[in-house]
N, CA, C and O of each residue as an XYZ file, in Angstrom:
228
protein
N       2.055     -1.705     11.097
C       0.929     -2.196     11.785
C       0.077     -0.912     12.015
O       0.594      0.174     12.280
N      -1.257     -1.109     11.897
C      -1.927     -0.217     11.917
C      -2.605     -0.332     13.382
O      -2.930     -1.471     13.717
N      -2.846      0.694     14.267
C      -3.355      0.542     15.494
C      -4.494      1.170     15.551
O      -4.462      2.152     14.810
N      -5.962      0.990     16.358
C      -6.809      1.540     16.111
C      -6.747      2.552     17.123
O      -6.218      2.298     18.205
N      -7.258      3.721     16.861
C      -7.174      5.130     17.441
C      -6.425      6.326     16.858
O      -5.743      6.218     15.839
N      -6.544      7.256     17.406
C      -5.735      8.342     16.714
C      -6.428      8.835     15.183
O      -7.512      9.382     14.983
N      -5.418      8.441     14.253
C      -6.377      8.819     12.572
C      -7.193      7.530     12.291
O      -8.089      7.458     11.450
N      -6.865      6.738     12.923
C      -7.795      5.671     12.417
C      -8.620      4.994     13.415
O      -8.432      4.923     14.629
N      -9.754      4.409     12.562
C     -10.971      3.988     13.287
C     -11.001      2.554     13.221
O     -10.268      1.981     12.414
N     -11.761      1.915     13.973
C     -11.840      0.150     13.632
C     -12.553     -0.050     12.785
O     -12.531     -1.216     12.391
N     -13.392      0.771     12.165
C     -14.349      0.320     11.109
C     -13.819      0.954      9.728
O     -13.006      1.874      9.820
N     -14.209      0.541      8.515
C     -13.342      1.247      7.343
C     -12.611      0.008      6.535
O     -12.647     -1.211      6.700
N     -11.909      0.883      5.560
C     -11.168     -0.390      5.183
C      -9.888      0.549      4.626
O      -9.802      1.776      4.673
N      -8.971     -0.368      4.111
C      -7.705     -0.321      3.603
C      -7.415     -0.798      2.202
O      -7.676     -1.997      2.097
N      -6.995     -0.294      1.174
C      -7.069     -0.987      0.098
C      -5.656     -0.851     -0.364
O      -4.992      0.185     -0.341
N      -5.267     -2.055     -0.796
C      -3.819     -2.238     -0.751
C      -3.548     -3.054     -2.461
O      -4.126     -4.056     -2.882
N      -2.717     -2.396     -3.019
C      -2.662     -2.752     -4.547
C      -1.337     -3.463     -4.271
O      -0.468     -2.983     -3.544
N      -1.233     -4.710     -4.936
C      -0.035     -5.836     -4.761
C       0.515     -6.154     -6.134
O      -0.370     -6.394     -6.956
N       1.959     -6.225     -6.660
C       2.092     -6.616     -7.899
C       1.692     -7.909     -8.232
O       1.549     -8.797     -7.392
N       1.478     -8.066     -9.615
C       1.102     -9.256    -10.224
C       1.719    -10.331    -10.409
O       1.243    -11.191    -11.150
N       3.056    -10.521     -9.693
C       3.843    -11.665    -10.132
C       3.834    -12.378     -8.879
O       2.935    -12.296     -8.043
N       4.989    -13.158     -8.775
C       4.596    -14.153     -7.498
C       5.506    -13.450     -6.256
O       5.873    -14.112     -5.285
N       5.755    -12.308     -6.389
C       6.390    -11.401     -5.255
C       5.275    -10.921     -4.367
O       5.498    -10.980     -3.157
N       4.025    -10.419     -4.795
C       3.047     -9.925     -4.414
C       3.713     -8.431     -3.403
O       3.602     -8.314     -2.183
N       4.278     -7.600     -4.198
C       5.016     -6.577     -3.420
C       3.947     -5.436     -3.652
O       3.374     -5.116     -4.693
N       3.817     -4.744     -1.955
C       2.565     -3.731     -2.107
C       2.967     -2.665     -2.916
O       4.143     -2.373     -2.699
N       2.295     -1.805     -3.977
C       2.655     -1.039     -4.856
C       1.813      0.262     -4.445
O       2.184      1.409     -4.693
N       0.711     -0.055     -3.827
C      -0.168      1.130     -3.652
C      -0.883      1.166     -2.483
O      -1.120      0.001     -2.163
N      -1.384      2.013     -1.616
C      -2.153      2.005     -0.671
C      -3.195      3.111     -0.396
O      -2.853      4.293     -0.368
N      -4.356      2.753     -0.213
C      -5.419      3.999      0.134
C      -6.252      3.625      1.361
O      -6.683      2.496      1.594
N      -6.403      4.581      2.023
C      -7.287      4.350      3.065
C      -8.179      6.157      3.468
O      -7.890      7.258      2.998
N      -9.175      5.820      4.391
C      -9.520      7.280      4.863
C      -9.470      7.488      6.328
O      -9.997      6.651      7.060
N      -8.859      8.573      6.838
C      -8.491      8.824      8.129
C      -9.576      9.597      8.659
O     -10.538      9.649      7.892
N      -9.706     10.203      9.726
C     -10.329     10.977     10.473
C     -10.157     12.536      9.871
O     -11.138     13.276      9.946
N      -9.201     12.920      9.414
C      -9.071     14.092      8.835
C      -8.917     14.147      7.490
O      -8.650     15.255      7.022
N      -9.047     12.984      6.558
C      -9.189     12.942      4.930
C      -8.900     11.436      4.493
O      -9.578     10.443      4.758
N      -7.766     11.516      3.785
C      -7.662     10.368      3.228
C      -5.857     10.170      3.127
O      -5.193     11.206      3.127
N      -5.156      8.861      3.045
C      -3.899      8.458      2.698
C      -3.725      7.953      1.507
O      -4.518      7.028      1.335
N      -3.064      8.133      0.624
C      -2.457      7.599     -0.880
C      -1.253      7.528     -0.862
O      -0.564      8.547     -0.840
N      -0.764      6.370     -0.868
C       0.715      5.973     -0.811
C       1.121      5.006     -2.108
O       0.443      4.001     -2.319
N       2.219      5.331     -2.949
C       2.445      4.727     -4.224
C       3.755      4.387     -4.135
O       4.502      5.287     -3.751
N       4.311      3.170     -4.424
C       5.793      2.684     -4.659
C       6.210      3.272     -5.708
O       5.725      3.002     -6.806
N       7.424      4.401     -5.511
C       8.254      5.043     -6.351
C       9.542      4.529     -6.846
O       9.902      4.637     -8.018
N      10.272      3.924     -5.840
C      11.234      2.958     -6.360
C      11.626      2.014     -5.304
O      11.061      2.130     -4.216
N      12.566      1.041     -5.472
C      12.851      0.061     -4.695
C      14.221     -0.108     -4.815
O      14.893      0.559     -5.603
N      14.785     -1.161     -3.909
C      16.057     -1.307     -4.299
C      16.145     -2.995     -2.968
O      15.410     -3.334     -2.041
N      17.298     -3.554     -3.512
C      17.248     -4.926     -2.790
C      16.614     -6.319     -3.099
O      16.633     -7.326     -2.392
N      15.983     -6.112     -4.463
C      15.171     -7.331     -4.635
C      16.327     -7.967     -5.294
O      17.420     -7.491     -5.601
N      15.850     -9.129     -5.439
C      16.811    -10.430     -6.071
C      15.906    -10.693     -7.476
O      15.002    -11.515     -7.633
N      16.560     -9.528     -8.636
C      16.140     -9.798     -9.818
C      14.965     -8.548    -10.014
O      14.478     -8.029     -9.010
N      14.576     -8.133    -11.329
C      13.682     -7.261    -11.476
C      12.177     -7.304    -11.161
O      11.503     -8.326    -11.032
N      11.776     -6.085    -11.062
C      10.275     -6.190    -10.806
C       9.510     -6.150    -12.007
O       9.470     -5.074    -12.604
N       8.857     -7.194    -12.498
C       8.168     -7.766    -13.518
C       6.768     -6.512    -13.748
O       6.627     -5.863    -14.785
N       6.225     -6.447    -13.016
C       4.743     -5.690    -12.784
C       5.094     -4.056    -13.082
O       6.188     -3.517    -12.911
N       3.988     -3.498    -13.521
C       4.006     -2.057    -14.164
C       3.122     -1.734    -13.524
O       2.132     -2.422    -13.277
N       3.410     -0.285    -13.037
C       2.047      0.523    -12.134
C       1.656      1.381    -13.318
O       2.434      2.153    -13.878
N       0.468      1.199    -13.636
C      -0.097      2.316    -14.394
C      -1.066      3.312    -13.791
O      -1.511      4.233    -14.476
């Protein structure tokens, strides 16, 4: 959960890329904060039932 205050403002946006399969797993996140920006990308995973069929390009 992201709370208002600190690095995060009440306005703005956060972009979340989801896998294009039925699981809709968050694979990438991008947002701007007061001191710059935050970019996160899923590098590995474990504990899923079956393979992840989506590709990150």
